[in-house]
N, C-alpha and C positions, 0 to 999 in steps of 0.2 A: 623378647619379653613375652610375646603372646603364646609361645609354646611351653612355658615353664609352669610347673606345679606351684601351688601356694607355699609349699615348704621351701621352694628354691628362691622365690623372689617375692617382694612385697611392693605393692603399688605405692609410689611416693605420695599419692593423693590421700591415702588413708592415714588417720591420726595415729593408729597403732598397727603393727604388722599382723598379717593373718596367722602366721606361724611364728610365735615369739621364740627368740633365742634366750636361753637362761642368762640372767645378768652375770652370774659367776663365769660362764663361758665367755661372754662378751668381754668382761674385765680381763680374764686370763690371756685371751688371744692378743689384746691390745697391750697388755703388760709385756708379753713376749716380744711383740713387734717393737715396742719402745726400747727394749733391751738389746735387740740384735740388729736394728735397722741402721746400719752404718751407711755412709755414702751420700747423704743429702737427699733433697726432695725427690729427685728422679729415681733413686734407689728405693726410697720409701714407697713411691707409687707402684714400682715394679713388684715389691714384696706384697703389697696389699692386693694387687691384681691376682697374684698367684694364690694368696691365702683365701680371698673372699669370692673370687670368680671361679678359679680352677679347682681349688681343693675343697672348700666348704660349700660352694654354690649358693652363697647367701644373696648374691646379686648378679644380674646378667651383665655381660660385657658391655652391652649398649647403655644400660643404666650407669655402670661404672664410668664410662666415658662421659656421659652427661654430667655426672657429679664432678669429674675431673675438670671439664670445661668450665663449670660454674665456679669451682674453687680457684681457677686461674683468673676469673673475672672479678673477684672480690679481694679486698686487701687482706694481708695476713699470710701465714705459712700454709701454702697450698696443700702439702701432704697431710698436715694436721687437720685441715678443713675437710679433706676427703675422709679421714677417719671419723670426724664428727658427723658428716653426712651419712656414713654407713651405720654408725650407732643410732642415729635418728631413724633411719629406714627400718632397722630391726626392732628397736624398743622405744620409739618415740622420744619424748623429752629426757627421760631418765637415761636412755641409751645414748643420747647425744652427749650428756655430761660424763657418763661412765667411759665411753670410748675415747673422748678427747682427753680426759684427765689421766686415764691409764696409759695412753700413748705418750703423754708429756712427763709424767712423774718420774719414770726411771732415769731419763736423761737429766732432768732437773736435779735429782739426788746425786748423780755422778758428777755433774758440773759443780754442785755445791762442795763436794768433797775435794775436787781438783782446786777450786777457788780457795778453800781453807789451806791446802798445801801451798798454793801460790802465795798467799798472804804470809804464811809462816816462813817460807824459804826464798821467796822473791823470784821464782821462775817456775816454768811448767814442768811437771813430772815427765820423764821420758817414756814414750809409748810406741817406739818405732817398730818393734819386732812384729807383733801380731797385726798391726794396722797395715804393714807393708803387703801382706798377702790378703787380708780381708778386703781391701780396696779392689784388688784384682777380681776376687770372686763376685763383688758387687757389680762390676762391669758386665759379667756374664748374666746376672739377674736382670740388668737393665736391657740387654740385647734381647733376651727372651720376651720380656714384657712388651717392648716396642714391636717385635714381630707379631705377637698375638693381638695387641690393641690396634695396630695399623691395619690388619686385615679386616677388622670390624669397622673401623672409622672411615676408611677410604671406600665409600660405597660407590663412587663413580670415578671415572678418569679425571674429571674436572677437580674433584676434591683431592685426588692424588697430586694434581698439578699445583693446587693451592698449598699443599703440604711441602712440596719441593721449593716453591717460592718462599714460604715461611722459613724454611731451613736456611736458605740463602740470606734472607734479610736478617735473621738472628745471628748468623755467622759473621755478617758484616757489621754487627754491633748495634742494630736497632733495638730500642727498648722493648722488653717482653710484652708489655701491655699494648704497645702500638702494633706489634706483630699480630697479636690476637685480634685487635680491632680491624686491621686490614683483612685478615683471613675471614673474619665473620662478615664484614661488609661485602667482600667479594663474593662469598658464597650466597649471601642473602640477595645481592643484586642480580646474580645469575638466575636465581629462582624467581625473583620479581618480574623479570622480563619474559620468563617462560610460562608462569602461571597467571591465572586471572587475579586481578586486584581484589582486595577485601580481606586479606589475612594479616593486616597490620595492627591487629588489636592487642597483641602481646609482644612488645619489643623489650629486649633485655635492659634492665634498669640497674644492674648490679653496680656499675661504676658510680651511680649517684648515691649509693648507700654510705660512702665514705665522706661526703661533703661536710657532715657535722663536725668532723675531726678538726677542721680549721679553727674552731673556737676554743680548742684546748690549749693553745699556746699560752705561755706565761713569761713574765720578765724573769731575769736571772735572780736566783734566790739561794740562800744557804741550804746545805744538805738537809733534807727532811724526807720522811717516808711518804708524805702526801705528794710532795713535788716529784719524787722518784716515780710514784705510781702514775701521776698525770703525764709525765714524760713518756713512759713506756706505753700508756694507753693511747697517746697521740701517735706514737710510732707504729704500734700495732694496727691502728686504724687507717693508715695511709700508705704503708709500704707494700708495693707489689714486687714480685720477683724473688731473686735468690738472696743468699747471705751476703753476696757482694753488694747488692742494692741496699741491704740493711746496714752495711758498713758506712755508707755515705750519710744515712740518717743519724746513726749513732755518733759519728764524728761531729756533725753539725750541732747536735744537742748537747753532748757531754764534754766535748773539748772546746768548741768554739763559743757555745752559748753559756753553758753552766760552769765550765772549767773544773769539772770533777775528776777527769781522767787525763792521763798522759797518752801520747801517741803509742808508746810501747804497750801500755795496759790495754788499749783498745785493740791493737793487733793481736795480742795474746788472747783477749776475750773472744774475738772472732775465730781464732785458731781452735780454741776449745770447742766452740759450737760446731766447727767443721769436723773434728776428729772423734767426737763422742757420738754414740748412736742417738736416734730420735731427732726431734725437730732442731734445725739450726738456730731457731729463735731462742733456744736456751742460752744463747750468748747473753741474753738479758739477765739470766740467773747469775752468771759470773759477775757481770757488772754490778748488779744489786748487792752481791756479797762484798765486793771490793768497797762499795760506797757505804754500806750500813750493816754489814754482817748478815747473820741468818735472817733477821726481819727484812732486811733489804732484798735478799735473794727471793724471799716469798712474795714480797710486794711487787718486785720487778717482773717476776714470772707471771703472776696473776694479771698485772697490767698489760703486758704485751700479748697475752693469749686471749683475754676476755673478748676483744673485738671479733676474733675469728668465730667464737661461739655465737655471738650476737648476729653476725652477718649470715652464718649458715642457717640459724633459726629463722631469720627474716626471708632468706631466699629459697629455702628448701621447697616450699610449696609452689614456688614460681616455675620450677623446672617442668612439671607435667603440663602446666598451662602454656609454656613456650612450645612444647612439643605438639600441642593441639593447634597451634597457629603455623600455617605453612611457611610464612616468611620468617617468623622467629625460629622455627625448627631449622630452616636453612642457615640462618645466622649461627645457631648453636652448632650445627655440623661443621661449619668453617672454624669456629672457635676450638672445637675438639681436635680437628686436624692441626690447627696452629699450636695447640697445647702439646701434641705429640712431637711436632717439629721442634719446639723449645726443649722438650725432654731429650730428643735426639742430639741436639747441639750440646746440651749440658753433658750428656753421656759421652760424647766425643771428647769434650774438654777434660772430663774426669778420667777417661781412658788414657789420654796422652800423659796425664800426671801419674796414673796408677800403674800402667804397664811400662816398666823401666828395664826389664831384662827377660831372659827366657823363662825364668820361674814364674813371674807374674803373667807373662803371655800364656804360658801353659795353663795356669789356673783359670784365667779368663775364658780361654777356649773350651777347656773341659767343663767348666761351670755352665756355660751357655749350651754346650752340647747335651749335657745331662738333663738340663731343664727342658730343652726342646724335645729331646727324644724320650725321656723317661718320666718327666714331670715330677722329679723328686722335690722334697721340701727344701727351700732355700736356707732354712736354719741349719740343716746338716752341712750344706756347702760352706756357709760362713764359719761354722764350728771347725770343719776340716781345714779350711784355709788358715784359721787362727792357729791350729796345732802345727801346721807346716811352717808358718811364720815363726813360731816360738822355737821350733827345732832348728830352722835354718839360721836364725839370728842368736841362738843360745851361745 
């Protein structure tokens, strides 16, 4: 950060950036990402790293990693929260809203259209062709981002060791939040014993921000927009982790508690959230449409994403304060490495599912190679992969 010009990076301490990005440009780039960002949170993070760190130089790699670590420590969709963090860094409060909404809206509209077809025909539209190759290209994007981010995050051999341990723990099935806690505490403890005491003034408090959500529970009730909103507000306030973690919360709320969905409807809703671009949490949009049509889709989408905006707004100014505390900075370094470890495990899992033959393997390898060697725009790779998939499966 210290070597960058004001046009390249903004101090997160300042209420408004020193060199403002036009709101129209901010909106357009997040609309683009929300339209092409297939592959789930790990892929979204990879695309944002390429777009904002490498291509546009809006934020340094170190700042990007700090925001990624913070997003993993607060409830809600981590990739959407990184988008909100970046919007806030570039244009303050209005940027926070523009970036987040523009990243969410394309996926929400697509999911609503799919939900309308689902209600009309009783099943999901077929979309196997282009997704078959797009997913392989996304793996290449993830590989490139992990390579670049890991070189910045692993400042010491000990942090690299923490990353390896975090990968093992995540692969063995440990909860993502617990992996991050262990990584952060281990890094902070090592620094505690090496440095003089007295830097304990700023300890991460992100986990405490979600405690208010426990008061939002309510007894079973008939279908209503208010109840639908409160259900998703509660879920958006307490869910950490991936779409698979979201599935458990959705099942408990809408099948076991409210009895508004069947098992098949819930599985189909999660599938839609997985194969459409943008945030996986747009699963809420699909469920809202099934329950109450277009008003339900709007209410559910707002309810599940509002907590992410609130948590980012509350925690955004805490990041630079943490960096000024030696102990807290050490903990955040561990959390950042743990976040990359989670991303690596998810990338491996996605790769096993996406790379199924020589065509998808070739696309993944070529995509990673082109990004690492020539730094081309990932949108071109995804578009090219979509064309190949359409031709192969036509």
